[in-house]
N, C-alpha and C positions, 0 to 999 in steps of 0.2 A: 598448498598455495596460501600465501599470507596476504592480508590487506595492509600491512604496515607500510606506510609510505605511498600507498595508492590513494587515488581520489575517488571518493564515494559520494554520489549525488542522491539526495533524498528529496524527491518532489513531495511536498506536504510534510516536510520534516520539522516544521515549527510547532507541531502538537501531536498528541495521541501516539499512535503506533510509530509514526515516522520519526518523532523525537526519540523514542526508544531505540530505533535503529541507528540514528545518528549518534546517540550516546554510546551504544555498544561498539560502533565502528571507531569512535574516538578512543575508547578503552584500549584498542589494539593498535593505535598509532596511525590511523588513517587520516588523510586530509579530507574533511567533510564539508559539503555544501548543502545547506538546507534551504527550502523555499517556502514562501507564503504568498498569497495574493497581495499582501501588504508589505512593502519594503520596511516599514517601521516595525512590524511584528517580526519579520525575518531578522532584522538587525538586533532586536531585543533578545530573542531566543539564542541567536548566534553568540551574543556576548555572554549570556548565562552559561552556555555549555562549552564555549571555546572553539567555535568553528566559523566558517564563512556563511553569510546569508544573502539571499537575492530574492527578487520578486518575480513571479511568473503567473500568467493567466493561461491555464492549460486549454481554455476554449478559444484561444486566439493564436493563429499560426505565427504571426509576427512576433508576439511575445515569447512563444516557445522557441522559435528559431534564434531569436536574439539572445535568449538565455544560454542556449548550448554553445553559441558562438563565444560568449563571454567565458564560459567554463573551459572551453578548449578540450584537450584530451583528458579522458578519465577512464576508470576501470569498471565501476559498478554503478548501476542505476536501480534505485528503489522508488516505486511509485505508490504512495498511499493516498494521494489527493484524488478528488473527484467524488461527488455525492450522487446517489441515485434517488433516494427517497421512496418511501412505501406508497404505492398507488394501486388502485384496483384495475386489473387488466380489462375486466368487462365493462367498467364504467368510465374509462379514459378514452376519449375520441382520438383519432389519429393525429389531428393537428396539435394535441397537447402531449401525446405520448413521447414525441421525439426528445423533449427536454429531460426525460428520465433516463435516456440513453446517452445523451451528449456528455454530461459531466464525467461519467465513469468510463464508458466504453470508448467513445471517440476522443475524449481528452487524453486517455491513456494511449490510444493509437497515435495521436498527434505527437506525444512525447517520444514514443519509440521511433517514429518516423524521423524526427529531427535529430534524435540522439545517435542514430545508427552510424553516421559518418564520423562521430567523435569518440565512440567507445572502443576500447582496446579489444583486439580479437580474442584474447583470453579472458575477457571480462564477462559480466553477467547482467541480466535484467530480472528484477523480481517484482511481481505484481501482487495485488491484494484483492481477494474476493471476500467470501464469508459463508456462514452457514446457510444463508438463503439460497445458495447455489444448489442445495440439496432439497429445499422445501418448495413444493409446488402449491401455491396458495394464491387465490385470486386477489386477496388484499395486498399482496406483495409481488404481484405478477411481473412488474418491470425490474424489480431487484433480481429476481430469479433469472429473468431473460438476459439482463446485462451481465450478471456474474457468469452464467454459463457461456455466453459469447466471449467474455474476456478469457476464460479458461481455454476455449478453443483457439482464440487469437494468440495466446501465449505459446501454444504448441506449434502453431503455424510459424510464429516468429523464431522459435527454436530451430526449425528446419530452414526457414528462409534466410536467417541471419547467421547460421552456423559458420564458424565454431563459437560465436557468441552464444552463451547459454541463456535460456529464458525459463523461469519457473514461476509458479503461483503458490502463495500461502493463503490458506483459508483460516482466518482467526475466528475465535468465538468472541464472547463478551470480554473486553479488556478495559478495565477501569482506567480512566485517564482524564486529562483536563477537558476532553470533549464532553464530559458529563458534569462540568462545573456549574451548570445552571440549575441542577437538581438540589433540593434541600439535603442536608446531611442524613436525615432519617430516611428519605426516599432512596438515596444513594446506597445507604447501608442495607436497606431491604432488597434492593436490586442485586447487590453483591451476594447477599445470602441466597436468594432464589437461583441466581446463575451458578453459584458454587455447588448447589445441590444437583445441578444438571450435568456436572462434570463427573468423571470417574476418579479424579485426584482429590476431590473435596474442596477445591478452591479455584478461583479464576486465575488466568494468566496475567501477570503484570507486564506493563509496557517494556521494561528493560529485558525481561525474559523473552518476550517476543522478538525484541531487537537482537538479542544475542543469537537466537536461532536463525534469524534472517542473515546475519553476518556470517554465521557458520555455513549457511547455504551458499553464500557468495564465494566462500573459500573452497567449496567442494567441487572440484573440476569434472567429476564424472556424473553429475546430475543435471539433466536438462529436460524440459518438457514435462516436468512433474507438477502435480497438484497435491500439496501437503497440508493436512489440517494441523493447526497449532492452537488447540482449544481445550487442553486438559481432558480430552475424551468426550467433549460435548457432542461431537458428531455421532458417537456411538448410540446416544439416546435418541438422536434424530432418526437414525437408521432402524431402530427397533420397531 
């Protein structure tokens, strides 16, 4: 299955891993739509890499619905948008805890819900969690909870929306423009530390992550899977 000539939607594709996915899809001749909360940012990145850009607020039903109406029919959906933020489970009262789930879990759910009528039946949905889905730590309790819930939701979607496929990628540390606010020295030190925690001796680059995500989109026999793409970082977590 090829994505050449297919439309690939990257929610959050204006930066980080999402931009890597967009670039990888463009390499193979896909028609790519990237998004940002800011139309200006979406337009800027779209012009840089050669695709379409649009604005979306994944916390707003009207914004999400309107976006997919504008896109129309498409084949593959990648969702990297949505932040959780580290927070202590034991120290966060219920009236504050909800915001840690909204951006990632329910924002992703909202995108899937509104996309389901537009996506081709032989298409796919790819979600992003991370290493914290394996780490139970009070200081990051809501990250773990949201990621594990997303992985369960992806498997439910794989069954409920079949034959549309739905998979999850668990990335490790991926250096990108999301870390641009760090000093060069701090960023180099973080890269060195994270490289040592992998089994391949280096971190995964955004375009490498993107190429894997695109290959998963084209693999028609995989659905409901949770796949680490972290250079073996999850093996050190598991020890």
